[in-house]
N, C-alpha and C positions, 0 to 999 in steps of 0.2 A: 448698803451693798450686799451684791449678791454674790458671782462666782468670780470676778475679777478679784475676792480680796483672798481666795485659797489659793494655795500656790500648786497645792494637787485635787484633781479632782478625779474622786473613783467612780469607776463602771460598774464593775462587779465587783460585790463587798466592801468594806470599809475598811479604815485603821485597826478595826477589831474584830472584820469581818470578813463574810469569803462568800461566794458563789458554792455551792455544793453537789455534788451527785454523791447521795449513799444508797449503796446497793447490796444485798448479801445474796451469794448465789454463785453460777458461774460466771467467769470471766476471763478474757484473755490479757494477762497484765503485761506480757512483753510487748504486744501489738500497740496497746495503750502505751508503754513507751515509748516507742519506738514512733507511732504516728504522731504522738505529741512533739516530740524534738524535730521530728522533721517537718512538719509542718510550720514550729516556728522559723526554722532554717528558711525554710520555701518562703516565709515573710520577715525574712532576714533580721531575725531576731538574737543578742550577743546572748549565749544562755552558758548560766554557770552552774553550777551542779555542785548545788552548797550543802545535801545531805544527802546521806544515804546506810542508814543503819537498818540491820538486822538482827533479828532475833530467835532464837527458835526454843519454843515451849513444848509441854505435853502436848497442848488443843492446837499446834500449828504454828508457824514461822509470822512473825511478826514483823512488819516495811515500814519504814518512813523513807522516801524518796522525797528533795524539794528543789524544784529548780526556780532560779532567780534568773528574769529576763529580760534586757531592755532594750531599745530600738531609738536614735537620736529620730526625730520625722526632720525636725528646723532647728535653728539655732536657738530658739526662746522654749520648742515644744520637746519633749521626751515622753514616751511612752515604756511601761515599767509593768509586767506580769511577775507573779508569782503562780507557782502549781506546787502543789502540796497533794502527794500519795502514800495514801495512810491503807495498810493492810492489815487484817488481824483472823488469826485460826485460819491463816491460809495453806491447803493441801492442795495435792497434784490429784488430777482425774482425768481419765481418758474419756471423753465422747465422741461418737462418731468418727475413732482411728486419729485421732486429735487430743492432744495434752493441752489440759485449760487449767484453772485454779479456781476453789471454789472457797469460800469464804465471806468475809466481811468486808468493805470495800468503799472506801473515802476519796472522794477527788474533788480539792479545794483548789479555786481561782479567785485570786484578786488580780484586778488588773485597775489601773491609774494613769492618767494623762499629768506629768510633770512640769508645770510652768517657770520661765526662768529660771531653770535651773542652774547649779555649777556641776563641772567635774572635776577631775582629775588634773585638766589640762585647761580648761577655761576659765572663766569668770560668770558671772549672773549678767543679764542684759541691763537688768536695772539694779543699784544698789540698794544695799537694806537702807536706806533711810527716811524720813521724811520725805522729802522729796522724791526719790528713788521711788517709794510705796504708789504716791499722787501720780507720778509718769508711767507706771505699771498700768495701775487701775482705767487712765483715761485711754492706752494703748489698747487693753483690753475691750475696753468696752464702745470705743468705737471707731479703732481703726481694723482690727483682727476678730472681732467678737465673733462674725461665721466662719473663719477657719477654723477657729478655736471650736466651734459646736459641732463642727464638719470631723474633725478630731475627734470630741470625745463619741461619735457618733460608727467614725471610722473603728476606734478602739472596742467599742461594744460590740458591736458584728463579730470582730476577730475572736474574743471571748467566746461568742455564743456558740461561733463554729466549731472553736475547739471542744467548748460541752456537750453538740452535735453527735461529732466526731466518737468522745469517748463512749455515748450510749450504743454507738454503733457497736462496741467491742463487748457489750455487757450480754450474756447470752440468756 
């Protein structure tokens, strides 16, 4: 069996991994966060600020920010994104009369397509039984195969746009 046997298809990253931008130098953290949220809102994602931790040490500020985002595409398909920003040794610097940050910066992105999902107020399209699994496999393999492929490409492109947008704010 192929993709139809999996309920989640990862586009950026995996169950334990992620796409990564690692950078040491100057960056505009406020613009990165604001543009990330604005871009996700423009794409109509529901954004959940899952975590925002800050710690000040002698080497500078350390931060960890996590956004979890999702978007229901159809009754059968849902997009999920997780953005994690980790900053270590951050200090404020003024460059060309502009206040920016300097330090070690990680931008982690994990995206996936969820199929046959169940939410707080909905049940999955196909039941979690042997017959339901067979129906789901046939449905995905023969009826909506092209649509699922298009959705995977769409999510891959959205994640790539986000990564390219972040690269623009690295000085």
